[in-house]
C-alpha positions in Angstrom: 40.7 25.4 -11.0 40.2 26.2 -7.2 36.4 26.2 -7.9 36.6 22.8 -9.3 38.6 21.2 -6.7 36.3 22.7 -4.1 33.2 21.3 -5.6 35.0 17.9 -6.0 36.0 17.6 -2.5 32.4 19.0 -1.3 30.9 16.2 -3.4 33.2 13.6 -1.7 32.5 15.0 1.6 28.7 15.0 1.0 28.9 11.2 0.0 30.8 10.3 3.1 28.6 12.4 5.3 25.5 10.3 3.9 27.4 7.2 4.1 28.1 7.9 7.5 24.6 8.9 8.4 23.2 5.7 7.1 25.8 3.7 9.2 24.8 5.7 12.2 21.2 5.0 11.6 21.8 1.3 10.9 23.7 0.9 13.9 21.3 2.7 16.2 18.6 0.3 15.0 20.8 -2.4 15.7 21.5 -1.3 19.1 18.0 -1.0 20.1 16.7 -4.3 18.9 19.8 -5.9 21.0 18.5 -4.1 23.8 14.9 -5.2 23.2 15.9 -8.8 22.7 18.2 -8.9 25.7 15.5 -7.4 28.0 12.5 -9.8 26.6 14.8 -12.9 26.6 16.2 -12.0 30.3 12.7 -11.7 31.4 11.5 -14.9 29.8 14.4 -16.7 31.3 13.6 -15.5 34.7 10.0 -16.4 34.5 10.8 -19.8 32.8 13.2 -20.5 35.8 10.7 -19.7 38.3 8.2 -22.0 36.2 10.5 -24.7 36.5 11.4 -24.7 40.1 8.0 -24.7 40.9 6.9 -27.5 39.0 6.3 -31.1 40.4 9.0 -33.3 39.2 9.0 -37.1 39.6 12.6 -38.7 40.1 12.9 -42.1 38.5 15.9 -44.5 38.0 16.4 -46.3 34.8 17.9 -49.8 34.6 21.7 -48.4 34.1 21.2 -46.6 37.4 21.0 -43.2 36.0 18.6 -40.6 37.6 16.0 -38.9 35.5 13.6 -36.3 36.2 10.1 -36.2 34.6 7.1 -33.9 34.9 3.5 -34.0 33.4 2.9 -30.5 35.0 2.2 -27.7 32.5 4.4 -25.2 34.3 7.3 -27.4 34.1 7.0 -28.0 30.2 6.2 -24.2 29.5 9.2 -23.1 31.8 11.5 -25.7 29.9 10.2 -24.3 26.6 10.9 -20.8 27.7 14.3 -21.5 28.7 15.0 -23.0 25.3 13.7 -19.7 23.7 14.8 -17.3 26.5 18.3 -17.9 26.9 19.2 -17.9 23.1 17.2 -14.4 22.8 19.1 -12.9 25.8 22.4 -13.8 24.4 21.7 -12.6 20.9 20.3 -9.4 22.3 23.4 -8.6 24.5 25.6 -9.3 21.2 23.7 -7.1 19.1 23.7 -4.5 21.6 27.3 -4.4 22.1 28.4 -4.7 18.5 25.9 -1.8 17.7 26.9 0.3 20.5 30.7 0.0 19.5 30.1 0.6 15.7 27.5 3.4 16.5 30.4 5.2 18.5 32.9 4.7 15.9 30.8 5.9 12.9 29.3 8.8 15.0 33.0 9.8 15.6 33.6 9.6 11.9 30.7 11.5 11.3 31.5 14.3 13.7 35.4 14.5 13.0 35.5 14.9 9.2 34.9 18.5 8.2 35.4 20.4 4.6 35.1 24.1 5.0 36.5 26.9 2.9 37.3 30.5 4.3 38.7 33.7 3.0 41.4 35.7 4.5 42.0 38.9 2.9 42.0 38.3 -0.9 43.0 34.7 -0.4 40.6 31.8 -0.3 41.4 28.7 1.2 40.0 25.1 1.3 40.6 23.1 4.6 40.0 19.5 4.9 39.9 18.6 8.9 40.1 15.3 10.2 40.3 14.7 14.0 41.8 11.7 15.1 
């Protein structure tokens, strides 16, 4: 009976360990992807801001009295397109990185803190399941 119980706990423990390992790998990948997106998006945003600031802008006023800024300069257009792409990319990267980091720590702790062991003391054999909180 003890042998069957130990084998059952061992299978349960191994499936939990595999699940936690796959979660750790998945969230590590998410964290790295988020970091890459945040860095690339941040760099693109900075470069695009410089392009927009250095472009030649024409100030016009429409018949409602509203001021409009227009440019035919290629760097201004490229800067605006870069901002439209860079800002959401940076924000998405920051979110993915923070979620991946938080979940990675959670599942890494679970993986490290669940332990099923057996030991023998004298003629008695014991099974222990240790979970650290």
